[in-house]
All heavy atoms as TSV, in Angstrom:
chain	resi	resn	atom	element	x	y	z
A	1	MET	N	N	17.351	-12.350	-14.902
A	1	MET	CA	C	17.307	-10.893	-14.595
A	1	MET	C	C	18.225	-10.616	-13.448
A	1	MET	O	O	18.104	-11.303	-12.394
A	1	MET	CB	C	15.753	-10.591	-14.069
A	1	MET	CG	C	15.559	-9.124	-13.898
A	1	MET	SD	S	13.896	-8.752	-13.574
A	1	MET	CE	C	13.081	-9.054	-15.067
A	2	ASN	N	N	18.995	-9.609	-13.680
A	2	ASN	CA	C	19.967	-9.281	-12.524
A	2	ASN	C	C	19.320	-8.399	-11.392
A	2	ASN	O	O	18.119	-7.920	-11.608
A	2	ASN	CB	C	21.192	-8.629	-13.144
A	2	ASN	CG	C	21.002	-7.228	-13.664
A	2	ASN	OD1	O	20.063	-6.599	-13.169
A	2	ASN	ND2	N	21.767	-6.850	-14.668
A	3	PHE	N	N	19.980	-8.251	-10.351
A	3	PHE	CA	C	19.447	-7.524	-9.178
A	3	PHE	C	C	18.963	-5.972	-9.481
A	3	PHE	O	O	17.947	-5.680	-9.209
A	3	PHE	CB	C	20.429	-7.468	-8.103
A	3	PHE	CG	C	19.938	-6.821	-6.857
A	3	PHE	CD1	C	19.003	-7.348	-6.044
A	3	PHE	CD2	C	20.448	-5.550	-6.505
A	3	PHE	CE1	C	18.436	-6.714	-4.947
A	3	PHE	CE2	C	19.956	-4.873	-5.412
A	3	PHE	CZ	C	18.986	-5.384	-4.572
A	4	LYS	N	N	19.898	-5.388	-10.352
A	4	LYS	CA	C	19.648	-3.985	-10.747
A	4	LYS	C	C	18.321	-3.914	-11.526
A	4	LYS	O	O	17.388	-2.960	-11.159
A	4	LYS	CB	C	20.678	-3.467	-11.441
A	4	LYS	CG	C	20.584	-1.942	-11.766
A	4	LYS	CD	C	21.863	-1.343	-12.392
A	4	LYS	CE	C	21.726	0.006	-12.778
A	4	LYS	NZ	N	22.910	0.752	-13.341
A	5	LYS	N	N	18.051	-4.773	-12.518
A	5	LYS	CA	C	16.842	-4.705	-13.264
A	5	LYS	C	C	15.593	-5.020	-12.425
A	5	LYS	O	O	14.640	-4.589	-12.611
A	5	LYS	CB	C	16.915	-5.637	-14.441
A	5	LYS	CG	C	17.829	-5.221	-15.600
A	5	LYS	CD	C	17.976	-6.111	-16.658
A	5	LYS	CE	C	18.874	-5.683	-17.819
A	5	LYS	NZ	N	18.934	-6.717	-18.930
A	6	LEU	N	N	15.843	-6.078	-11.510
A	6	LEU	CA	C	14.769	-6.456	-10.695
A	6	LEU	C	C	14.324	-5.358	-9.715
A	6	LEU	O	O	13.231	-4.941	-9.525
A	6	LEU	CB	C	15.120	-7.736	-9.755
A	6	LEU	CG	C	14.000	-8.176	-8.803
A	6	LEU	CD1	C	12.784	-8.678	-9.622
A	6	LEU	CD2	C	14.600	-9.434	-8.051
A	7	LYS	N	N	15.299	-4.605	-9.156
A	7	LYS	CA	C	14.991	-3.461	-8.407
A	7	LYS	C	C	14.291	-2.368	-9.116
A	7	LYS	O	O	13.325	-1.783	-8.524
A	7	LYS	CB	C	16.381	-2.907	-7.714
A	7	LYS	CG	C	16.334	-1.901	-6.749
A	7	LYS	CD	C	17.677	-1.437	-6.268
A	7	LYS	CE	C	17.534	-0.432	-5.166
A	7	LYS	NZ	N	18.910	-0.047	-4.629
A	8	ILE	N	N	14.835	-2.060	-10.262
A	8	ILE	CA	C	14.052	-1.098	-11.096
A	8	ILE	C	C	12.659	-1.479	-11.449
A	8	ILE	O	O	11.647	-0.673	-11.263
A	8	ILE	CB	C	14.808	-0.821	-12.440
A	8	ILE	CG1	C	16.142	-0.079	-12.112
A	8	ILE	CG2	C	14.033	0.119	-13.472
A	8	ILE	CD1	C	17.073	-0.042	-13.335
A	9	LYS	N	N	12.387	-2.760	-11.787
A	9	LYS	CA	C	11.141	-3.295	-12.045
A	9	LYS	C	C	10.167	-3.178	-10.816
A	9	LYS	O	O	8.939	-2.712	-10.898
A	9	LYS	CB	C	11.154	-4.716	-12.543
A	9	LYS	CG	C	9.720	-5.204	-12.876
A	9	LYS	CD	C	9.906	-6.775	-13.306
A	9	LYS	CE	C	8.578	-7.181	-13.644
A	9	LYS	NZ	N	8.478	-8.606	-14.016
A	10	GLU	N	N	10.650	-3.448	-9.765
A	10	GLU	CA	C	9.997	-3.434	-8.424
A	10	GLU	C	C	9.472	-1.989	-8.094
A	10	GLU	O	O	8.418	-1.688	-7.751
A	10	GLU	CB	C	10.640	-4.113	-7.222
A	10	GLU	CG	C	9.852	-4.277	-5.911
A	10	GLU	CD	C	8.668	-5.004	-6.084
A	10	GLU	OE1	O	8.558	-5.923	-6.925
A	10	GLU	OE2	O	7.632	-4.726	-5.480
A	11	PHE	N	N	10.523	-1.053	-8.208
A	11	PHE	CA	C	10.212	0.377	-8.147
A	11	PHE	C	C	9.143	0.832	-9.007
A	11	PHE	O	O	8.231	1.649	-8.544
A	11	PHE	CB	C	11.487	1.265	-8.201
A	11	PHE	CG	C	11.193	2.716	-7.999
A	11	PHE	CD1	C	11.033	3.234	-6.754
A	11	PHE	CD2	C	10.974	3.550	-9.136
A	11	PHE	CE1	C	10.691	4.544	-6.517
A	11	PHE	CE2	C	10.587	4.841	-9.038
A	11	PHE	CZ	C	10.491	5.383	-7.666
A	12	ASP	N	N	9.163	0.425	-10.248
A	12	ASP	CA	C	8.131	0.834	-11.252
A	12	ASP	C	C	6.820	0.343	-10.767
A	12	ASP	O	O	5.822	0.986	-10.817
A	12	ASP	CB	C	8.442	0.252	-12.617
A	12	ASP	CG	C	9.642	0.966	-13.278
A	12	ASP	OD1	O	10.002	2.024	-12.771
A	12	ASP	OD2	O	10.183	0.496	-14.332
A	13	ASN	N	N	6.699	-0.877	-10.253
A	13	ASN	CA	C	5.437	-1.402	-9.611
A	13	ASN	C	C	4.907	-0.613	-8.476
A	13	ASN	O	O	3.705	-0.232	-8.429
A	13	ASN	CB	C	5.644	-2.897	-9.182
A	13	ASN	CG	C	5.655	-3.874	-10.375
A	13	ASN	OD1	O	5.202	-3.508	-11.482
A	13	ASN	ND2	N	6.276	-4.935	-10.156
A	14	VAL	N	N	5.866	-0.259	-7.598
A	14	VAL	CA	C	5.463	0.552	-6.368
A	14	VAL	C	C	4.996	1.933	-6.887
A	14	VAL	O	O	3.973	2.434	-6.403
A	14	VAL	CB	C	6.664	0.734	-5.416
A	14	VAL	CG1	C	6.304	1.765	-4.335
A	14	VAL	CG2	C	6.880	-0.619	-4.785
A	15	GLU	N	N	5.708	2.641	-7.783
A	15	GLU	CA	C	5.264	3.817	-8.319
A	15	GLU	C	C	3.894	3.829	-9.011
A	15	GLU	O	O	3.108	4.690	-8.807
A	15	GLU	CB	C	6.307	4.310	-9.368
A	15	GLU	CG	C	6.111	5.750	-9.805
A	15	GLU	CD	C	7.318	6.143	-10.789
A	15	GLU	OE1	O	7.727	5.376	-11.542
A	15	GLU	OE2	O	7.783	7.316	-10.493
A	16	LYS	N	N	3.654	2.737	-9.763
A	16	LYS	CA	C	2.481	2.642	-10.400
A	16	LYS	C	C	1.200	2.479	-9.391
A	16	LYS	O	O	0.251	3.210	-9.565
A	16	LYS	CB	C	2.470	1.366	-11.337
A	16	LYS	CG	C	1.048	1.079	-12.093
A	16	LYS	CD	C	1.216	-0.114	-12.921
A	16	LYS	CE	C	0.782	-1.357	-12.049
A	16	LYS	NZ	N	0.700	-2.487	-12.877
A	17	TYR	N	N	1.406	1.662	-8.356
A	17	TYR	CA	C	0.275	1.514	-7.466
A	17	TYR	C	C	0.214	2.783	-6.600
A	17	TYR	O	O	-0.988	3.116	-6.212
A	17	TYR	CB	C	0.568	0.264	-6.610
A	17	TYR	CG	C	0.313	-0.852	-7.483
A	17	TYR	CD1	C	1.267	-1.898	-7.909
A	17	TYR	CD2	C	-1.052	-1.145	-7.998
A	17	TYR	CE1	C	1.052	-2.883	-8.632
A	17	TYR	CE2	C	-1.316	-2.368	-8.713
A	17	TYR	CZ	C	-0.205	-3.150	-9.123
A	17	TYR	OH	O	-0.574	-4.230	-9.958
A	18	ALA	N	N	1.169	3.500	-6.357
A	18	ALA	CA	C	1.185	4.773	-5.547
A	18	ALA	C	C	0.319	5.885	-6.425
A	18	ALA	O	O	-0.536	6.573	-5.876
A	18	ALA	CB	C	2.563	5.290	-5.085
A	19	TRP	N	N	0.632	5.750	-7.695
A	19	TRP	CA	C	-0.101	6.665	-8.625
A	19	TRP	C	C	-1.649	6.378	-8.571
A	19	TRP	O	O	-2.506	7.180	-8.529
A	19	TRP	CB	C	0.459	6.705	-9.962
A	19	TRP	CG	C	-0.156	7.575	-10.841
A	19	TRP	CD1	C	-1.020	7.290	-12.028
A	19	TRP	CD2	C	-0.174	9.052	-10.810
A	19	TRP	NE1	N	-1.546	8.422	-12.444
A	19	TRP	CE2	C	-0.955	9.469	-11.864
A	19	TRP	CE3	C	0.484	9.975	-9.912
A	19	TRP	CZ2	C	-1.048	10.870	-12.168
A	19	TRP	CZ3	C	0.312	11.300	-10.219
A	19	TRP	CH2	C	-0.472	11.718	-11.306
A	20	ILE	N	N	-1.955	5.187	-8.590
A	20	ILE	CA	C	-3.348	4.643	-8.632
A	20	ILE	C	C	-4.062	5.053	-7.371
A	20	ILE	O	O	-5.097	5.507	-7.261
A	20	ILE	CB	C	-3.433	3.148	-8.748
A	20	ILE	CG1	C	-3.136	2.752	-10.251
A	20	ILE	CG2	C	-4.928	2.600	-8.594
A	20	ILE	CD1	C	-2.881	1.182	-10.598
A	21	ILE	N	N	-3.421	4.880	-6.139
A	21	ILE	CA	C	-3.898	5.141	-4.938
A	21	ILE	C	C	-4.111	6.634	-4.893
A	21	ILE	O	O	-5.192	7.171	-4.343
A	21	ILE	CB	C	-2.921	4.731	-3.800
A	21	ILE	CG1	C	-3.071	3.206	-3.720
A	21	ILE	CG2	C	-3.381	5.406	-2.505
A	21	ILE	CD1	C	-1.905	2.465	-2.825
A	22	ASN	N	N	-3.185	7.462	-5.327
A	22	ASN	CA	C	-3.255	8.933	-5.392
A	22	ASN	C	C	-4.489	9.291	-6.155
A	22	ASN	O	O	-5.176	10.160	-5.698
A	22	ASN	CB	C	-1.988	9.497	-6.002
A	22	ASN	CG	C	-1.987	11.025	-6.101
A	22	ASN	OD1	O	-2.788	11.629	-5.580
A	22	ASN	ND2	N	-0.917	11.450	-6.666
A	23	LEU	N	N	-4.693	8.676	-7.308
A	23	LEU	CA	C	-5.902	9.088	-8.109
A	23	LEU	C	C	-7.153	8.839	-7.475
A	23	LEU	O	O	-8.175	9.611	-7.329
A	23	LEU	CB	C	-5.861	8.381	-9.443
A	23	LEU	CG	C	-4.854	8.884	-10.445
A	23	LEU	CD1	C	-4.760	7.935	-11.614
A	23	LEU	CD2	C	-4.942	10.184	-10.829
A	24	LYS	N	N	-7.216	7.643	-6.681
A	24	LYS	CA	C	-8.431	7.272	-5.958
A	24	LYS	C	C	-8.664	8.225	-4.802
A	24	LYS	O	O	-9.914	8.534	-4.569
A	24	LYS	CB	C	-8.355	5.866	-5.419
A	24	LYS	CG	C	-8.334	4.755	-6.480
A	24	LYS	CD	C	-9.615	4.679	-7.169
A	24	LYS	CE	C	-9.548	3.429	-8.139
A	24	LYS	NZ	N	-10.716	3.342	-8.940
A	25	LEU	N	N	-7.568	8.699	-4.144
A	25	LEU	CA	C	-7.786	9.571	-2.937
A	25	LEU	C	C	-8.200	10.988	-3.529
A	25	LEU	O	O	-8.965	11.687	-2.846
A	25	LEU	CB	C	-6.587	9.591	-2.086
A	25	LEU	CG	C	-6.206	8.407	-1.284
A	25	LEU	CD1	C	-4.849	8.548	-0.659
A	25	LEU	CD2	C	-7.287	8.254	-0.255
A	26	ARG	N	N	-7.736	11.363	-4.632
A	26	ARG	CA	C	-8.098	12.656	-5.276
A	26	ARG	C	C	-9.622	12.661	-5.556
A	26	ARG	O	O	-10.183	13.704	-5.339
A	26	ARG	CB	C	-7.234	12.880	-6.505
A	26	ARG	CG	C	-5.952	13.472	-6.271
A	26	ARG	CD	C	-5.133	13.735	-7.605
A	26	ARG	NE	N	-3.743	13.943	-7.412
A	26	ARG	CZ	C	-3.367	15.056	-7.018
A	26	ARG	NH1	N	-4.087	16.092	-6.853
A	26	ARG	NH2	N	-1.968	15.201	-6.867
A	27	GLU	N	N	-10.140	11.494	-6.055
A	27	GLU	CA	C	-11.536	11.530	-6.305
A	27	GLU	C	C	-12.385	11.858	-4.905
A	27	GLU	O	O	-13.403	12.224	-5.061
A	27	GLU	CB	C	-11.952	10.038	-6.707
A	27	GLU	CG	C	-11.463	9.761	-8.180
A	27	GLU	CD	C	-11.765	8.340	-8.522
A	27	GLU	OE1	O	-12.392	7.591	-7.742
A	27	GLU	OE2	O	-11.253	7.835	-9.589
A	28	GLN	N	N	-11.763	11.509	-3.912
A	28	GLN	CA	C	-12.438	11.893	-2.496
A	28	GLN	C	C	-12.006	13.208	-1.904
A	28	GLN	O	O	-12.424	13.486	-0.774
A	28	GLN	CB	C	-12.268	10.662	-1.625
A	28	GLN	CG	C	-12.705	9.333	-2.113
A	28	GLN	CD	C	-12.234	8.232	-1.291
A	28	GLN	OE1	O	-11.998	8.548	-0.023
A	28	GLN	NE2	N	-12.379	7.056	-1.663
A	29	ASP	N	N	-11.116	13.916	-2.708
A	29	ASP	CA	C	-10.644	15.122	-2.213
A	29	ASP	C	C	-9.801	15.015	-0.819
A	29	ASP	O	O	-10.018	15.787	0.193
A	29	ASP	CB	C	-11.668	16.288	-2.065
A	29	ASP	CG	C	-12.078	16.817	-3.381
A	29	ASP	OD1	O	-11.233	16.718	-4.294
A	29	ASP	OD2	O	-13.257	17.305	-3.431
A	30	ASP	N	N	-9.070	13.911	-0.675
A	30	ASP	CA	C	-8.537	13.491	0.512
A	30	ASP	C	C	-7.218	13.100	0.328
A	30	ASP	O	O	-6.684	11.998	0.771
A	30	ASP	CB	C	-9.312	12.386	1.146
A	30	ASP	CG	C	-9.110	12.175	2.630
A	30	ASP	OD1	O	-8.405	13.108	3.275
A	30	ASP	OD2	O	-9.462	11.101	3.214
A	31	VAL	N	N	-6.366	13.887	-0.364
A	31	VAL	CA	C	-4.928	13.531	-0.701
A	31	VAL	C	C	-3.863	14.250	0.228
A	31	VAL	O	O	-4.035	15.369	0.423
A	31	VAL	CB	C	-4.699	13.993	-2.151
A	31	VAL	CG1	C	-3.317	13.605	-2.659
A	31	VAL	CG2	C	-5.620	13.437	-3.085
A	32	SER	N	N	-3.038	13.416	0.753
A	32	SER	CA	C	-1.837	13.866	1.359
A	32	SER	C	C	-0.708	12.801	1.184
A	32	SER	O	O	-1.087	11.706	0.866
A	32	SER	CB	C	-2.096	14.156	2.854
A	32	SER	OG	O	-2.232	12.999	3.563
A	33	GLU	N	N	0.524	13.212	1.192
A	33	GLU	CA	C	1.663	12.182	1.143
A	33	GLU	C	C	1.455	11.025	2.149
A	33	GLU	O	O	1.627	9.932	1.753
A	33	GLU	CB	C	2.829	12.854	1.205
A	33	GLU	CG	C	3.465	13.374	-0.126
A	33	GLU	CD	C	4.854	13.848	0.075
A	33	GLU	OE1	O	5.642	13.328	0.825
A	33	GLU	OE2	O	5.227	14.855	-0.671
A	34	SER	N	N	1.281	11.515	3.347
A	34	SER	CA	C	1.062	10.564	4.309
A	34	SER	C	C	-0.024	9.441	4.182
A	34	SER	O	O	0.163	8.238	4.392
A	34	SER	CB	C	0.916	11.007	5.733
A	34	SER	OG	O	-0.165	11.829	5.851
A	35	LYS	N	N	-1.133	9.935	3.627
A	35	LYS	CA	C	-2.299	8.928	3.280
A	35	LYS	C	C	-1.961	8.102	2.180
A	35	LYS	O	O	-2.253	6.972	2.151
A	35	LYS	CB	C	-3.581	9.833	3.028
A	35	LYS	CG	C	-4.035	10.307	4.235
A	35	LYS	CD	C	-5.389	10.931	4.007
A	35	LYS	CE	C	-5.878	11.635	5.473
A	35	LYS	NZ	N	-7.130	12.218	5.324
A	36	ILE	N	N	-1.305	8.647	1.184
A	36	ILE	CA	C	-0.789	7.770	0.047
A	36	ILE	C	C	0.209	6.689	0.470
A	36	ILE	O	O	-0.008	5.482	0.203
A	36	ILE	CB	C	-0.148	8.621	-1.078
A	36	ILE	CG1	C	-1.363	9.680	-1.709
A	36	ILE	CG2	C	0.475	7.834	-2.177
A	36	ILE	CD1	C	-0.698	10.614	-2.536
A	37	ILE	N	N	1.205	7.127	1.358
A	37	ILE	CA	C	2.171	6.182	1.679
A	37	ILE	C	C	1.532	5.081	2.691
A	37	ILE	O	O	1.660	3.881	2.553
A	37	ILE	CB	C	3.313	6.907	2.518
A	37	ILE	CG1	C	4.151	7.691	1.469
A	37	ILE	CG2	C	4.181	5.946	3.171
A	37	ILE	CD1	C	5.085	8.601	2.038
A	38	GLY	N	N	0.641	5.572	3.576
A	38	GLY	CA	C	0.045	4.785	4.528
A	38	GLY	C	C	-0.980	3.658	3.800
A	38	GLY	O	O	-1.070	2.461	4.089
A	39	THR	N	N	-1.746	4.210	2.814
A	39	THR	CA	C	-2.544	3.319	1.986
A	39	THR	C	C	-1.760	2.231	1.219
A	39	THR	O	O	-2.142	1.097	1.033
A	39	THR	CB	C	-3.576	4.098	1.021
A	39	THR	OG1	O	-4.179	5.116	1.823
A	39	THR	CG2	C	-4.451	3.317	0.321
A	40	ALA	N	N	-0.639	2.726	0.589
A	40	ALA	CA	C	0.072	1.820	-0.177
A	40	ALA	C	C	0.872	0.622	0.789
A	40	ALA	O	O	0.881	-0.435	0.481
A	40	ALA	CB	C	1.351	2.620	-0.793
A	41	TYR	N	N	1.183	1.066	2.078
A	41	TYR	CA	C	1.652	0.156	2.918
A	41	TYR	C	C	0.583	-0.843	3.374
A	41	TYR	O	O	0.869	-2.045	3.448
A	41	TYR	CB	C	2.281	0.881	4.214
A	41	TYR	CG	C	2.847	-0.018	5.190
A	41	TYR	CD1	C	3.942	-0.759	4.758
A	41	TYR	CD2	C	2.416	-0.307	6.455
A	41	TYR	CE1	C	4.527	-1.764	5.760
A	41	TYR	CE2	C	2.898	-1.096	7.425
A	41	TYR	CZ	C	4.036	-1.866	6.990
A	41	TYR	OH	O	4.572	-2.705	7.776
A	42	LEU	N	N	-0.614	-0.400	3.591
A	42	LEU	CA	C	-1.638	-1.366	3.960
A	42	LEU	C	C	-2.024	-2.360	2.810
A	42	LEU	O	O	-2.316	-3.477	3.014
A	42	LEU	CB	C	-2.906	-0.566	4.233
A	42	LEU	CG	C	-2.923	0.056	5.692
A	42	LEU	CD1	C	-4.313	0.938	5.875
A	42	LEU	CD2	C	-2.783	-0.964	6.820
A	43	ALA	N	N	-1.903	-1.684	1.646
A	43	ALA	CA	C	-2.120	-2.607	0.414
A	43	ALA	C	C	-0.942	-3.699	0.318
A	43	ALA	O	O	-1.303	-4.891	0.056
A	43	ALA	CB	C	-2.121	-1.872	-0.924
A	44	TYR	N	N	0.296	-3.275	0.677
A	44	TYR	CA	C	1.366	-4.214	0.649
A	44	TYR	C	C	1.097	-5.312	1.746
A	44	TYR	O	O	1.322	-6.480	1.484
A	44	TYR	CB	C	2.566	-3.427	0.923
A	44	TYR	CG	C	3.727	-4.413	1.434
A	44	TYR	CD1	C	4.460	-5.179	0.425
A	44	TYR	CD2	C	4.160	-4.527	2.752
A	44	TYR	CE1	C	5.568	-5.978	0.966
A	44	TYR	CE2	C	5.206	-5.225	3.181
A	44	TYR	CZ	C	5.834	-6.051	2.209
A	44	TYR	OH	O	6.818	-6.863	2.702
A	45	LEU	N	N	0.705	-4.893	2.970
A	45	LEU	CA	C	0.399	-5.886	4.009
A	45	LEU	C	C	-0.693	-6.785	3.639
A	45	LEU	O	O	-0.740	-7.981	3.870
A	45	LEU	CB	C	0.101	-5.132	5.293
A	45	LEU	CG	C	1.231	-4.390	6.007
A	45	LEU	CD1	C	0.717	-3.649	7.305
A	45	LEU	CD2	C	2.235	-5.457	6.492
A	46	ALA	N	N	-1.778	-6.151	3.040
A	46	ALA	CA	C	-2.888	-7.040	2.633
A	46	ALA	C	C	-2.505	-8.146	1.587
A	46	ALA	O	O	-2.796	-9.399	1.852
A	46	ALA	CB	C	-3.993	-6.218	2.103
A	47	LYS	N	N	-1.652	-7.711	0.729
A	47	LYS	CA	C	-1.157	-8.798	-0.282
A	47	LYS	C	C	-0.184	-9.834	0.503
A	47	LYS	O	O	-0.360	-10.941	0.152
A	47	LYS	CB	C	-0.372	-7.990	-1.363
A	47	LYS	CG	C	0.200	-8.961	-2.322
A	47	LYS	CD	C	-0.195	-8.695	-3.748
A	47	LYS	CE	C	0.577	-9.508	-4.652
A	47	LYS	NZ	N	-0.307	-10.143	-5.672
A	48	LYS	N	N	0.687	-9.291	1.126
A	48	LYS	CA	C	1.688	-10.100	1.889
A	48	LYS	C	C	1.059	-11.148	2.826
A	48	LYS	O	O	1.421	-12.342	2.876
A	48	LYS	CB	C	2.720	-9.288	2.619
A	48	LYS	CG	C	3.772	-10.065	3.379
A	48	LYS	CD	C	4.741	-9.223	4.102
A	48	LYS	CE	C	5.635	-9.983	5.051
A	48	LYS	NZ	N	6.133	-9.235	6.082
A	49	GLU	N	N	0.062	-10.676	3.507
A	49	GLU	CA	C	-0.695	-11.605	4.556
A	49	GLU	C	C	-1.887	-12.276	3.979
A	49	GLU	O	O	-2.540	-12.974	4.823
A	49	GLU	CB	C	-0.998	-10.719	5.800
A	49	GLU	CG	C	0.160	-10.062	6.489
A	49	GLU	CD	C	1.067	-10.989	7.116
A	49	GLU	OE1	O	0.729	-12.130	7.613
A	49	GLU	OE2	O	2.345	-10.781	7.066
A	50	ALA	N	N	-2.175	-12.078	2.784
A	50	ALA	CA	C	-3.342	-12.846	2.059
A	50	ALA	C	C	-4.657	-12.283	2.757
A	50	ALA	O	O	-5.563	-13.065	3.025
A	50	ALA	CB	C	-3.178	-14.299	1.934
A	51	ILE	N	N	-4.648	-10.923	3.076
A	51	ILE	CA	C	-5.934	-10.478	3.697
A	51	ILE	C	C	-6.896	-10.116	2.647
A	51	ILE	O	O	-6.447	-9.430	1.584
A	51	ILE	CB	C	-5.483	-9.262	4.553
A	51	ILE	CG1	C	-4.630	-9.632	5.661
A	51	ILE	CG2	C	-6.669	-8.500	4.957
A	51	ILE	CD1	C	-3.979	-8.465	6.432
A	52	VAL	N	N	-8.129	-10.527	2.661
A	52	VAL	CA	C	-9.065	-10.383	1.644
A	52	VAL	C	C	-10.093	-9.273	1.859
A	52	VAL	O	O	-10.502	-8.493	1.195
A	52	VAL	CB	C	-9.744	-11.683	1.281
A	52	VAL	CG1	C	-10.739	-11.540	0.170
A	52	VAL	CG2	C	-8.701	-12.775	0.790
A	53	THR	N	N	-10.620	-9.325	3.220
A	53	THR	CA	C	-11.729	-8.438	3.451
A	53	THR	C	C	-11.289	-7.306	4.428
A	53	THR	O	O	-10.281	-7.347	4.963
A	53	THR	CB	C	-12.883	-9.224	4.320
A	53	THR	OG1	O	-12.398	-9.527	5.556
A	53	THR	CG2	C	-13.273	-10.471	3.473
A	54	THR	N	N	-12.143	-6.298	4.414
A	54	THR	CA	C	-11.932	-5.129	5.237
A	54	THR	C	C	-11.790	-5.521	6.679
A	54	THR	O	O	-10.917	-5.007	7.392
A	54	THR	CB	C	-12.903	-3.929	4.971
A	54	THR	OG1	O	-13.012	-3.692	3.613
A	54	THR	CG2	C	-12.575	-2.808	5.850
A	55	ASN	N	N	-12.672	-6.440	7.142
A	55	ASN	CA	C	-12.676	-6.764	8.446
A	55	ASN	C	C	-11.351	-7.550	8.919
A	55	ASN	O	O	-10.874	-7.344	10.091
A	55	ASN	CB	C	-13.822	-7.750	8.916
A	55	ASN	CG	C	-15.063	-6.826	9.021
A	55	ASN	OD1	O	-15.033	-5.716	9.185
A	55	ASN	ND2	N	-16.277	-7.507	8.722
A	56	GLU	N	N	-10.830	-8.226	8.002
A	56	GLU	CA	C	-9.512	-9.031	8.249
A	56	GLU	C	C	-8.477	-8.024	8.348
A	56	GLU	O	O	-7.557	-8.144	9.085
A	56	GLU	CB	C	-9.217	-10.005	7.025
A	56	GLU	CG	C	-10.100	-11.263	6.985
A	56	GLU	CD	C	-9.833	-12.009	5.863
A	56	GLU	OE1	O	-9.216	-11.632	4.845
A	56	GLU	OE2	O	-10.191	-13.259	5.811
A	57	LEU	N	N	-8.518	-7.093	7.458
A	57	LEU	CA	C	-7.425	-5.904	7.647
A	57	LEU	C	C	-7.439	-5.209	8.829
A	57	LEU	O	O	-6.493	-4.847	9.549
A	57	LEU	CB	C	-7.432	-4.954	6.328
A	57	LEU	CG	C	-6.513	-3.876	6.288
A	57	LEU	CD1	C	-5.060	-4.407	6.214
A	57	LEU	CD2	C	-6.754	-2.931	5.115
A	58	ILE	N	N	-8.670	-4.796	9.347
A	58	ILE	CA	C	-8.832	-4.134	10.563
A	58	ILE	C	C	-8.342	-4.965	11.772
A	58	ILE	O	O	-7.620	-4.501	12.600
A	58	ILE	CB	C	-10.397	-3.752	10.794
A	58	ILE	CG1	C	-10.791	-2.605	9.824
A	58	ILE	CG2	C	-10.603	-3.329	12.237
A	58	ILE	CD1	C	-12.234	-2.454	9.666
A	59	ASP	N	N	-8.670	-6.271	11.695
A	59	ASP	CA	C	-8.280	-7.161	12.874
A	59	ASP	C	C	-6.755	-7.271	12.757
A	59	ASP	O	O	-6.126	-7.227	13.939
A	59	ASP	CB	C	-8.849	-8.656	12.651
A	59	ASP	CG	C	-10.320	-8.543	12.990
A	59	ASP	OD1	O	-10.747	-7.605	13.691
A	59	ASP	OD2	O	-11.072	-9.536	12.654
A	60	PHE	N	N	-6.164	-7.359	11.532
A	60	PHE	CA	C	-4.678	-7.534	11.517
A	60	PHE	C	C	-4.039	-6.170	12.066
A	60	PHE	O	O	-3.011	-6.274	12.799
A	60	PHE	CB	C	-4.357	-7.725	10.073
A	60	PHE	CG	C	-2.824	-7.782	9.782
A	60	PHE	CD1	C	-2.163	-8.910	10.029
A	60	PHE	CD2	C	-2.092	-6.686	9.415
A	60	PHE	CE1	C	-0.707	-8.970	9.889
A	60	PHE	CE2	C	-0.668	-6.660	9.254
A	60	PHE	CZ	C	-0.084	-7.973	9.389
A	61	VAL	N	N	-4.551	-5.072	11.744
A	61	VAL	CA	C	-3.939	-3.785	12.030
A	61	VAL	C	C	-3.996	-3.686	13.782
A	61	VAL	O	O	-3.059	-3.358	14.321
A	61	VAL	CB	C	-4.630	-2.603	11.424
A	61	VAL	CG1	C	-4.247	-1.219	12.024
A	61	VAL	CG2	C	-4.334	-2.652	9.930
A	62	ASN	N	N	-5.341	-4.082	14.209
A	62	ASN	CA	C	-5.413	-3.970	15.722
A	62	ASN	C	C	-4.532	-4.961	16.390
A	62	ASN	O	O	-4.050	-4.669	17.460
A	62	ASN	CB	C	-6.757	-4.174	16.001
A	62	ASN	CG	C	-7.817	-3.101	15.535
A	62	ASN	OD1	O	-7.283	-1.989	15.582
A	62	ASN	ND2	N	-8.950	-3.298	15.473
A	63	GLN	N	N	-4.258	-6.100	15.839
A	63	GLN	CA	C	-3.452	-7.078	16.570
A	63	GLN	C	C	-1.938	-6.974	16.287
A	63	GLN	O	O	-1.134	-7.264	17.180
A	63	GLN	CB	C	-4.014	-8.354	16.147
A	63	GLN	CG	C	-5.352	-8.812	16.649
A	63	GLN	CD	C	-5.987	-10.047	16.033
A	63	GLN	OE1	O	-5.220	-10.831	15.438
A	63	GLN	NE2	N	-7.245	-10.320	16.245
A	64	LYS	N	N	-1.500	-6.565	15.144
A	64	LYS	CA	C	-0.194	-6.720	14.807
A	64	LYS	C	C	0.611	-5.458	14.651
A	64	LYS	O	O	1.850	-5.419	14.710
A	64	LYS	CB	C	-0.078	-7.515	13.355
A	64	LYS	CG	C	-0.619	-8.818	13.394
A	64	LYS	CD	C	0.098	-9.789	14.051
A	64	LYS	CE	C	-0.441	-11.172	13.878
A	64	LYS	NZ	N	0.345	-12.318	14.400
A	65	LEU	N	N	0.005	-4.255	14.376
A	65	LEU	CA	C	0.692	-3.007	14.243
A	65	LEU	C	C	0.690	-2.261	15.524
A	65	LEU	O	O	-0.236	-2.234	16.146
A	65	LEU	CB	C	0.095	-2.288	12.988
A	65	LEU	CG	C	0.150	-2.915	11.743
A	65	LEU	CD1	C	-0.516	-1.947	10.662
A	65	LEU	CD2	C	1.435	-3.258	11.243
A	66	PRO	N	N	1.832	-1.701	15.768
A	66	PRO	CA	C	1.897	-0.780	16.903
A	66	PRO	C	C	0.972	0.363	16.821
A	66	PRO	O	O	0.659	0.794	15.727
A	66	PRO	CB	C	3.371	-0.442	16.971
A	66	PRO	CG	C	3.850	-0.518	15.626
A	66	PRO	CD	C	2.987	-1.661	14.965
A	67	GLU	N	N	0.621	0.951	17.944
A	67	GLU	CA	C	-0.244	2.077	18.015
A	67	GLU	C	C	0.235	3.339	17.227
A	67	GLU	O	O	-0.405	3.953	16.617
A	67	GLU	CB	C	-0.587	2.482	19.479
A	67	GLU	CG	C	-1.622	3.511	19.652
A	67	GLU	CD	C	-3.149	3.090	19.242
A	67	GLU	OE1	O	-3.237	1.870	19.542
A	67	GLU	OE2	O	-3.952	3.901	18.845
A	68	SER	N	N	1.594	3.490	17.278
A	68	SER	CA	C	2.198	4.599	16.585
A	68	SER	C	C	2.140	4.537	15.240
A	68	SER	O	O	2.103	5.366	14.413
A	68	SER	CB	C	3.599	4.777	17.126
A	68	SER	OG	O	4.307	3.540	16.879
């Protein structure tokens, strides 16, 4: 698979998961672009860092991410 096809495939994956997150937030009437992007980023971090539980994610955010 060449780089261009890989890039398209990866974008399709990101788009798919952003859509799923959007639908889940809509169920709670809590939708905004920033929340969708933030939630997608946290999902990415959880996968990248092999974070399994909510408490692990909270600890990771508190220790590794800047306040801003």
